[in-house]
KOLMAR-408673 format. One record per residue: x, y, z of N, C-alpha, C in turn. Coordinates in steps of 0.1 Angstrom, whole numbers, padded with zeros to 4 digits, always signed. Example, Ala and Ser with C-alpha at 12.3 -4.5 7.8 and 13.67 -1.06 7.14 Angstrom:
+0132-0057+0078+0123-0045+0078+0132-0033+0078;+0128-0022+0071+0137-0011+0071+0129+0000+0079;
***
This chain:
+1108+1097+0875+1103+1085+0880+1105+1084+0895;+1095+1079+0902+1096+1078+0917+1106+1067+0920;+1116+1070+0929+1126+1060+0933+1124+1057+0948;+1127+1044+0951+1127+1041+0965+1140+1044+0971;+1141+1049+0983+1153+1053+0989+1160+1041+0995;+1173+1042+0998+1180+1031+1004+1175+1028+1018;+1170+1039+1025+1165+1037+1038+1152+1029+1038;+1144+1031+1027+1131+1024+1026+1134+1009+1024;+1144+1006+1015+1147+0992+1012+1153+0985+1024;+1162+0992+1031+1168+0986+1043+1157+0983+1054;+1147+0992+1055+1136+0989+1065+1128+0977+1060;+1126+0977+1047+1118+0966+1042+1124+0952+1044;+1138+0952+1043+1145+0939+1045+1145+0935+1059;+1141+0943+1068+1142+0940+1083+1129+0932+1087;+1119+0932+1079+1106+0926+1083+1106+0912+1079;+1103+0903+1088+1101+0889+1085+1087+0884+1088;+1080+0891+1096+1066+0887+1099+1057+0891+1087;+1050+0881+1081+1043+0883+1069+1034+0895+1068;+1026+0898+1077+1017+0909+1076+1024+0923+1077;+1035+0923+1085+1043+0935+1085+1050+0938+1072;+1055+0927+1067+1062+0927+1054+1053+0932+1043;+1041+0927+1043+1032+0931+1032+1027+0945+1034;+1025+0949+1046+1021+0963+1049+1032+0973+1044;+1044+0969+1046+1055+0977+1041+1055+0977+1025;+1052+0966+1019+1052+0965+1005+1041+0974+0999;+1030+0975+1006+1019+0984+1002+1024+0999+1002;+1032+1002+1012+1037+1016+1013+1046+1019+1001;+1055+1009+0998+1064+1011+0987+1056+1012+0973;+1046+1004+0972+1038+1005+0959+1030+1018+0959;+1025+1022+0970+1018+1035+0970+1027+1047+0967;+1040+1045+0970+1050+1056+0966+1052+1056+0951;+1047+1046+0944+1048+1045+0930+1035+1051+0923;+1027+1057+0931+1014+1063+0926+1004+1052+0923;+1005+1041+0930+0995+1031+0929+0987+1030+0942;+0976+1024+0942+0967+1024+0954+0966+1010+0960;+0964+1000+0952+0961+0986+0957+0973+0977+0953;+0975+0967+0962+0985+0957+0960+0978+0943+0963;+0979+0934+0954+0974+0920+0956+0985+0910+0953;+0988+0901+0963+0998+0891+0961+0991+0877+0963;+0993+0869+0953+0987+0855+0954+0999+0845+0952;+1001+0836+0962+1011+0826+0962+1004+0813+0958;+1010+0806+0948+1006+0793+0944+1017+0783+0948;+1015+0776+0959+1026+0768+0965+1023+0753+0964;+1034+0745+0962+1034+0731+0960+1043+0725+0971;+1037+0718+0980+1045+0711+0990+1043+0696+0989;+1053+0688+0990+1053+0674+0988+1042+0668+0997;+1034+0659+0992+1024+0651+0999+1012+0660+1004;+1011+0672+0998+1000+0681+1001+0994+0686+0989;+0981+0690+0989+0974+0696+0978+0980+0710+0975;+0980+0714+0963+0985+0728+0960+0977+0738+0969;+0985+0748+0974+0980+0758+0983+0979+0772+0976;+0968+0779+0978+0967+0793+0973+0966+0802+0985;+0975+0811+0986+0975+0821+0998+0975+0835+0992;+0967+0843+0998+0966+0857+0992+0968+0868+1003;+0974+0878+0999+0976+0890+1007+0971+0902+0998;+0964+0911+1003+0960+0923+0995+0954+0934+1004;+0953+0946+0999+0946+0957+1006+0934+0961+0998;+0928+0952+0991+0915+0954+0984+0904+0957+0994;+0893+0963+0989+0881+0965+0998+0876+0951+1002;+0871+0949+1014+0866+0937+1019+0855+0931+1010;+0846+0940+1005+0835+0936+0996+0840+0929+0984;+0851+0934+0978+0857+0928+0966+0863+0915+0969;+0870+0913+0980+0875+0900+0984+0864+0890+0986;+0853+0894+0992+0842+0885+0994+0836+0881+0981;+0834+0891+0972+0828+0888+0959+0838+0878+0951;+0850+0881+0951+0860+0873+0943+0860+0859+0948;+0859+0857+0961+0859+0844+0967+0846+0836+0964;+0835+0843+0967+0822+0837+0966+0819+0833+0951;+0823+0841+0942+0820+0838+0927+0831+0830+0921;+0841+0826+0928+0852+0818+0923+0859+0824+0911;+0861+0837+0912+0867+0845+0901+0881+0840+0898;+0888+0834+0907+0901+0829+0905+0902+0819+0894;+0891+0812+0892+0891+0801+0881+0889+0807+0867;+0884+0820+0866+0883+0825+0853+0891+0838+0851;+0898+0842+0861+0906+0854+0860+0918+0853+0850;+0918+0860+0839+0928+0858+0829+0942+0862+0834;+0943+0871+0844+0956+0875+0849+0963+0863+0855;+0955+0854+0862+0960+0842+0868+0965+0832+0858;+0956+0829+0848+0960+0819+0839+0971+0823+0830;+0972+0836+0826+0983+0841+0817+0996+0842+0824;+0995+0845+0837+1008+0846+0845+1013+0832+0848;+1005+0822+0847+1010+0808+0849+1019+0805+0837;+1017+0812+0826+1024+0809+0813+1036+0818+0811;+1037+0829+0817+1047+0839+0814+1050+0847+0826;+1063+0851+0828+1067+0859+0839+1069+0874+0834;+1065+0877+0822+1065+0891+0817+1054+0898+0824;+1056+0911+0826+1045+0919+0832+1033+0919+0823;+1021+0918+0829+1008+0917+0822+1000+0930+0825;+0999+0938+0815+0992+0951+0816+0977+0948+0814;+0969+0953+0824+0954+0951+0823+0949+0960+0812;+0939+0954+0805+0932+0961+0794+0918+0955+0793;+0909+0962+0786+0896+0956+0783+0898+0943+0774;+0907+0943+0765+0910+0932+0756+0914+0919+0765;+0921+0922+0775+0926+0910+0784+0913+0904+0790;+0903+0911+0793+0891+0906+0800+0879+0904+0791;+0882+0904+0778+0871+0904+0768+0862+0892+0770;+0867+0881+0775+0859+0869+0776+0852+0868+0790;+0856+0877+0799+0849+0878+0812+0847+0892+0816;+0839+0899+0808+0837+0914+0811+0830+0916+0824;+0822+0907+0829+0816+0909+0842+0826+0909+0853;+0837+0902+0852+0848+0903+0862+0854+0916+0862;+0857+0921+0850+0863+0934+0848+0854+0945+0854;+0841+0945+0851+0832+0955+0857+0831+0954+0872;+0831+0942+0877+0829+0940+0891+0842+0946+0898;+0854+0944+0893+0866+0949+0899+0866+0965+0898;+0861+0970+0887+0860+0984+0885+0851+0991+0895;+0840+0984+0898+0831+0989+0908+0837+0991+0922;+0848+0984+0924+0855+0985+0937+0868+0993+0936;+0870+0999+0925+0881+1008+0923+0894+1001+0918;+0893+0988+0915+0905+0981+0910+0904+0981+0895;+0910+0992+0889+0907+0995+0875+0920+0994+0866;+0930+1002+0870+0942+1003+0861+0954+0997+0868;+0961+0988+0861+0973+0982+0868+0979+0971+0859;+0987+0964+0866+0994+0952+0859+0997+0942+0869;+1000+0930+0864+1004+0919+0872+1018+0913+0868;+1026+0911+0878+1039+0905+0876+1040+0892+0883;+1046+0882+0877+1047+0869+0884+1062+0865+0884;+1064+0855+0893+1077+0849+0895+1075+0835+0898;+1084+0826+0892+1083+0812+0893+1096+0806+0897;+1097+0799+0909+1110+0794+0913+1112+0780+0908;+1124+0775+0912+1128+0761+0906+1120+0750+0912;+1112+0753+0923+1104+0742+0929+1090+0743+0924;+1088+0752+0914+1074+0754+0907+1064+0761+0916;+1069+0768+0926+1061+0777+0934+1060+0790+0927;+1049+0797+0927+1047+0809+0920+1041+0820+0928;+1044+0832+0926+1038+0844+0932+1033+0853+0921;+1021+0859+0922+1016+0868+0913+1013+0881+0920;+1020+0892+0917+1019+0905+0923+1011+0915+0914;+1000+0920+0919+0993+0930+0911+0993+0943+0918;+0995+0954+0910+0995+0968+0915+0984+0975+0907;+0976+0983+0914+0965+0990+0906+0961+1002+0913;+0952+1010+0906+0946+1022+0912+0933+1025+0905;+0925+1034+0911+0912+1037+0906+0913+1045+0894;+0921+1055+0893+0921+1065+0882+0935+1066+0876;+0935+1069+0863+0947+1071+0856+0952+1058+0849;+0950+1057+0836+0954+1045+0829+0969+1044+0830;+0974+1031+0830+0988+1028+0830+0992+1027+0815;+1001+1036+0811+1006+1035+0797+1019+1028+0798;+1024+1023+0786+1036+1015+0785+1048+1023+0791;+1049+1036+0789+1060+1043+0795+1061+1042+0810;+1050+1042+0817+1049+1041+0831+1053+1026+0835;+1047+1017+0827+1050+1003+0830+1065+1000+0829;+1072+1005+0819+1086+1003+0817+1094+1010+0828;+1089+1022+0832+1096+1030+0842+1096+1023+0856;+1085+1017+0859+1083+1012+0873+1083+0997+0874;+1083+0990+0862+1082+0976+0862+1094+0969+0869;+1106+0974+0868+1117+0967+0875+1115+0968+0890;+1110+0978+0895+1108+0979+0910+1097+0969+0914;+1086+0968+0907+1076+0959+0910+1081+0945+0909;+1089+0942+0899+1095+0929+0897+1104+0925+0909;+1112+0935+0914+1121+0932+0925+1112+0929+0937;+1101+0937+0939+1093+0935+0950+1086+0921+0950;+1082+0917+0938+1076+0904+0936+1086+0893+0940;+1098+0894+0936+1108+0884+0939+1111+0884+0954;+1112+0895+0960+1115+0896+0974+1103+0890+0983;+1091+0894+0980+1080+0889+0987+1079+0874+0985;+1081+0869+0973+1080+0855+0971+1091+0847+0979;+1103+0852+0979+1114+0845+0986+1110+0844+1001;+1105+0854+1007+1102+0854+1021+1089+0847+1025;+1079+0850+1018+1066+0845+1021+1064+0830+1017;+1070+0826+1006+1068+0812+1001+1075+0803+1011;+1087+0807+1016+1094+0799+1026+1086+0799+1039;+1081+0810+1043+1073+0810+1055+1061+0801+1055;+1054+0801+1044+1042+0792+1043+1045+0778+1040;+1055+0775+1033+1059+0761+1030+1064+0755+1043;+1071+0762+1051+1076+0757+1064+1064+0753+1073;+1053+0761+1072+1042+0758+1080+1034+0746+1074;+1033+0746+1061+1025+0735+1055+1033+0722+1056;+1045+0722+1053+1053+0710+1054+1068+0713+1058;+1071+0713+1071+1084+0716+1075+1095+0708+1068;+1105+0715+1065+1116+0708+1057+1123+0697+1067;+1125+0685+1062+1131+0675+1070+1146+0679+1073;+1150+0676+1085+1164+0678+1088+1172+0666+1085;+1180+0668+1074+1189+0657+1070+1203+0660+1074;+1210+0650+1078+1224+0652+1082+1233+0654+1069;+1245+0658+1071+1254+0660+1059+1256+0647+1052;+1258+0636+1059+1260+0624+1052+1247+0619+1045;+1236+0621+1051+1223+0617+1044+1221+0625+1031;+1225+0638+1032+1224+0646+1020+1234+0641+1009;+1246+0638+1013+1255+0632+1003+1250+0620+0996;+1245+0611+1004+1239+0598+0999+1228+0601+0990;+1219+0611+0994+1207+0614+0986+1211+0621+0973;+1221+0629+0973+1225+0636+0961+1231+0626+0950;+1239+0617+0955+1244+0607+0946+1233+0597+0941;+1223+0595+0950+1212+0586+0945+1204+0594+0935;+1202+0607+0937+1195+0615+0927+1202+0615+0913;+1215+0613+0914+1223+0613+0901+1223+0600+0894;+1215+0590+0900+1213+0577+0894+1223+0566+0899;+1230+0569+0909+1240+0559+0914+1232+0549+0923;+1237+0536+0922+1231+0526+0931+1238+0527+0945;+1232+0519+0954+1238+0519+0968+1252+0515+0967;+1255+0505+0959+1269+0500+0958+1278+0511+0952;+1273+0519+0942+1281+0530+0936+1284+0540+0947;+1273+0544+0954+1275+0554+0965+1285+0550+0975;+1284+0537+0979+1293+0532+0989+1308+0533+0985;+1310+0531+0972+1324+0532+0966+1328+0546+0966;+1319+0555+0962+1323+0569+0961+1326+0576+0974;+1318+0572+0984+1319+0578+0998+1327+0570+1007;+1333+0559+1002+1341+0550+1011+1333+0545+1023;+1321+0540+1020+1313+0535+1030+1309+0520+1026;+1303+0513+1036+1298+0500+1032+1284+0502+1026;+1280+0492+1018+1267+0493+1012+1256+0493+1022;+1258+0485+1033+1248+0485+1044+1246+0498+1050;+1257+0506+1052+1257+0519+1057+1249+0529+1048;+1252+0528+1035+1245+0536+1026+1230+0533+1026;+1226+0520+1027+1212+0516+1027+1206+0521+1040;+1214+0521+1051+1209+0527+1064+1205+0541+1062;+1214+0549+1056+1211+0563+1054+1199+0566+1045;+1198+0557+1035+1187+0558+1025+1173+0556+1033;+1173+0546+1041+1161+0543+1049+1158+0554+1058;+1168+0560+1064+1166+0572+1073+1160+0584+1066;+1165+0586+1053+1160+0597+1045+1145+0595+1042;+1142+0582+1038+1128+0579+1034+1119+0581+1046;+1124+0578+1058+1116+0580+1070+1114+0595+1073;+1125+0602+1072+1124+0617+1075+1116+0624+1066;+1116+0620+1053+1108+0627+1043+1094+0622+1042;+1091+0611+1049+1078+0605+1049+1074+0600+1034;+1085+0595+1027+1083+0591+1014+1080+0576+1013;+1075+0571+1002+1072+0557+1000+1085+0549+0997;+1094+0555+0990+1106+0548+0986+1117+0559+0983;+1129+0554+0978+1140+0562+0976+1137+0573+0965;+1130+0569+0954+1126+0579+0944+1118+0590+0950;+1108+0586+0958+1100+0596+0965+1107+0605+0973;+1117+0600+0981+1125+0608+0989+1134+0618+0981;+1139+0614+0970+1146+0623+0961+1137+0634+0956;+1125+0630+0952+1116+0640+0947+1112+0651+0957;+1109+0646+0969+1106+0655+0980+1117+0664+0983;+1129+0659+0984+1141+0667+0987+1143+0678+0976;+1141+0674+0964+1142+0683+0953+1132+0694+0954;+1120+0691+0957+1109+0701+0958+1112+0711+0969;+1119+0706+0980+1122+0715+0991+1135+0722+0989;+1142+0720+0978+1154+0727+0975+1166+0722+0983;+1166+0709+0987+1177+0703+0995+1188+0698+0986;+1185+0696+0973+1195+0690+0964+1201+0701+0955;
***
């Protein structure tokens, strides 16, 4: 089985710029005897519509066709990966309800492969597909290389989801005291309860709550708690 070297992984970890990071990911996947890499991020930022962001090295013609024909709405790899984080091996049976999508992908060399997904605690998801033109992927190969692809999916998700979420909706900067108040509020404590726990006056607690609501652009305390939870602040 092809193994990535420590040097390769160390170099990979040094990249923070998205395109450079993805280009390095392509090199790692191609070292596994695959040809194409496709990464789709499904991101949820508070007060924003869900965002879908894609990186891949597919032929431009296929990207144009996939987008123009809205294949993402009928792609079974997308819908099934929403339901499970187990690796999904491509097969004719998987695409039996949309054979035209399968044939269109094959026409561009995207034939044999699998898709791995990862879902974080904030309900953001990444789906990583690896594929090649020739050579069916058998279960033995999937089991041999699946752990590496899973690691890559997790790493890309960790870096790229944070990068894009920060651009979509920058995380509010909350003080240590504001976070303390918010965490106790999230636990169901009233302002009076929080004041007792933190040895503050109720008016001071309410001041911090108003500040958090303003910083998170929320409508109320419950909204501020929800936004903070989505951004991983709690």
